[in-house]
Each structure stands twice: as structure tokens, then as C-alpha cells.
C-alpha positions in Angstrom: 83.1 105.9 101.0 80.0 103.6 101.4 77.6 106.4 100.3 79.8 107.0 97.2 79.6 103.4 96.2 75.9 103.1 97.0 75.1 106.3 94.9 77.4 105.0 92.2 75.0 102.0 91.8 72.1 104.4 91.2 69.8 106.8 93.0 67.7 104.0 94.4 70.7 102.3 95.9 71.8 105.5 97.5 68.4 106.0 99.0 68.3 102.5 100.3 71.7 102.8 101.8 70.6 106.0 103.6 67.6 104.2 105.0 69.7 101.2 106.2 72.3 103.5 107.7 69.7 105.4 109.6 68.2 102.2 111.0 71.7 101.0 111.9 72.4 104.2 113.7 69.1 104.1 115.5 69.9 100.6 116.8 73.3 101.8 117.8 71.8 104.3 120.2 69.9 101.5 122.0 73.0 99.4 122.5 75.4 102.3 123.1 73.9 102.8 126.6 75.8 99.7 127.7 79.0 101.1 126.2 78.4 104.3 128.3 78.1 102.2 131.4 81.3 100.4 130.5 83.0 103.7 130.0 82.0 105.1 133.3 82.6 102.0 135.4 85.5 100.5 133.5 88.0 103.2 134.3 87.2 103.1 138.0 87.5 99.3 138.1 90.8 99.4 136.2 92.2 102.1 138.5 91.3 100.1 141.6 92.7 96.9 139.9 89.3 95.2 140.5 89.7 92.2 138.3 86.5 90.5 139.4 84.6 93.7 138.8 86.1 94.1 135.3 85.2 90.5 134.5 81.6 91.1 135.7 81.4 94.4 133.8 82.5 92.8 130.6 80.2 89.9 130.9 77.1 91.7 132.0 77.3 94.7 129.6 78.0 92.4 126.7 75.2 90.1 127.7 72.7 92.9 128.0 73.9 94.5 124.8 73.4 91.2 123.0 69.9 90.7 124.5 68.9 94.2 123.3 70.3 93.3 119.9 68.3 90.1 119.8 65.1 91.8 120.8 65.6 94.4 118.0 66.3 91.6 115.5 63.1 89.8 116.6 60.9 92.9 116.3 62.4 93.7 112.9 62.1 90.1 111.6 58.4 90.2 112.6 57.8 93.5 110.8 60.4 93.2 108.1 58.3 94.4 105.2 56.3 96.9 107.2 59.5 98.6 108.3 60.6 98.9 104.6 57.2 100.5 103.7 57.5 103.0 106.5 60.6 104.4 104.8 59.7 104.4 101.1 56.9 104.1 98.6 59.4 103.5 95.8 59.2 99.9 94.7 62.8 99.6 93.7 64.1 101.1 96.9 61.7 98.7 98.8 63.0 95.7 97.0 66.6 96.7 97.6 65.7 97.2 101.3 64.2 93.7 101.5 67.3 92.2 99.9 69.8 94.0 102.2 68.1 94.7 105.6 68.9 91.1 106.8 72.6 92.0 106.9 71.9 95.0 109.1 70.0 92.7 111.5 72.6 90.0 111.8 75.2 92.6 112.6 73.4 93.7 115.7 74.9 91.2 118.2 78.3 91.9 116.7 77.8 95.6 117.1 76.7 95.1 120.7 80.1 93.4 121.6 82.1 96.0 119.7 80.2 99.0 121.3 80.5 97.6 124.8 84.2 97.0 124.5 84.7 100.4 122.8 83.1 102.0 125.9 85.3 100.0 128.3 88.4 100.8 126.4 87.5 104.5 126.4 87.0 104.3 130.1 90.5 102.9 130.3 91.9 105.8 128.5 92.8 103.8 125.4 91.2 106.1 122.8 94.4 106.1 120.7 94.3 102.3 120.5 90.7 102.4 119.4 91.6 105.0 116.7 94.4 102.9 115.4 92.2 99.8 115.4 89.5 101.6 113.4 92.1 102.9 110.8 93.7 99.4 110.6 90.4 97.6 110.1 89.2 100.2 107.6 92.5 99.7 105.5 92.8 95.9 105.9 89.2 94.7 106.2 86.5 97.2 105.1 88.2 98.5 101.9 89.5 95.2 100.6 86.2 93.5 101.3 84.2 96.3 99.6 86.5 96.2 96.6 86.3 92.4 96.2 82.5 92.2 96.8 82.0 95.2 94.5 84.1 93.4 91.8 81.8 90.4 92.0 78.8 92.7 91.7 77.3 92.3 95.2 76.4 96.0 94.9 74.6 97.3 98.0 75.2 93.9 99.8 78.9 94.5 99.2 78.8 97.6 101.3 76.9 96.0 104.2 78.9 92.8 104.2 82.1 94.8 104.2 80.7 96.9 107.1 79.7 93.8 108.9 83.2 92.3 108.6 84.7 95.6 109.8 82.4 95.4 112.9 83.3 91.7 113.4 87.0 92.6 113.4 86.4 95.4 115.8 84.3 93.2 118.2 86.8 90.2 118.1 89.9 92.2 118.6 88.5 94.3 121.4 87.1 91.2 123.2 90.4 89.4 122.9 92.4 92.4 124.1 90.0 92.8 127.0 90.4 89.2 128.1 94.2 89.4 127.7 94.3 92.5 129.9 92.3 90.7 132.6 94.6 87.7 132.4 97.6 90.0 132.7 96.1 91.7 135.8 95.5 88.4 137.4 99.2 87.4 137.2 
């Protein structure tokens, strides 16, 4: 859906969106390692009802994920324009990149939290909950935000702000559910 909207704004918007999405995915691979750790360890800790271990896992993997995200943000902020020039010689695409890349950057700590808790919940065998959450957030956050922001002519920023809100919802709900699960296990 995001590519359809981006391409609908024009070829340069579609090209810029593809660049931004590739960078976003590249960053995700850095942070996703902590999600894999959460996946592998989280199920074992839940099965053994190790509440302290789960608390520690949630805190450390989230902290490390956020630290990696902040390092990526810092590097990209220092080389903001250089990164754009590495991907395109087209001046319009470059200008669109400059006006939108900041959204991709500020999403990174949010992504870290979402990815870490995704991993933990997968380790807990709650893939169906994750699936339902993603469908719900798409229907009730991403699509409405995209439609509203598109209506007020935010164009490419509309897509990335909507995507950021979708990730924020994902991170917040999973973090809350994690802490509620821990609280329930302590009682």
C-alpha cells in the first residue's frame, strides 16, 4: 500500500520511498538480533516461570536495541546528505530523501522496542497474538493515519509518519502486554 501511494505521487517519490524502505530494512537487521535473543531465551524463561530472568531479558534486550538504534541515528545524522548522495544522483529524489529521512531515523528506538518484544512474544508461542495485533494496527492506525495525512498533502511524509505511528502502537502494546504478563506471573 505504501509503495502504491508513493508511486502515485510521482516516480521520484516512488524511488525515494524505495531508498528509505531499504535503509529501514537494513537498520532492522541490526536491531533484529536482539529480537532473536529474546525469542530463543524468552520461551525457556517463560517455561521455567523465571520472572526475574524475564524482567532482565526484557530490560537488557530493549536497552541494547535502543543503544544500537541511537548509534545508527548518530551516524546517519552526521552523514545525512552523504547517505542520500550514495543512493541517488537525481536532485529531486535527493531533496525528497532529505525531507523524509529524519522520520526513518526517529523511528529507530521505537522499532527496537517493537522488534525486541516481537521476538520475546514469538518465543512465548504467541505468534497469533502478534498477527492479530499487526492486522489491528494496520486497520486502525496505519491506514487511517495515511489517509488523513495524504488528504492534507503530506505526501511521502504521510507514508512514513503513518508507518511510525504503526510501529509506535506495536511497541507500546507489546511493552504493556509484556509487563502485565510479568505482573501476573508474580502474583
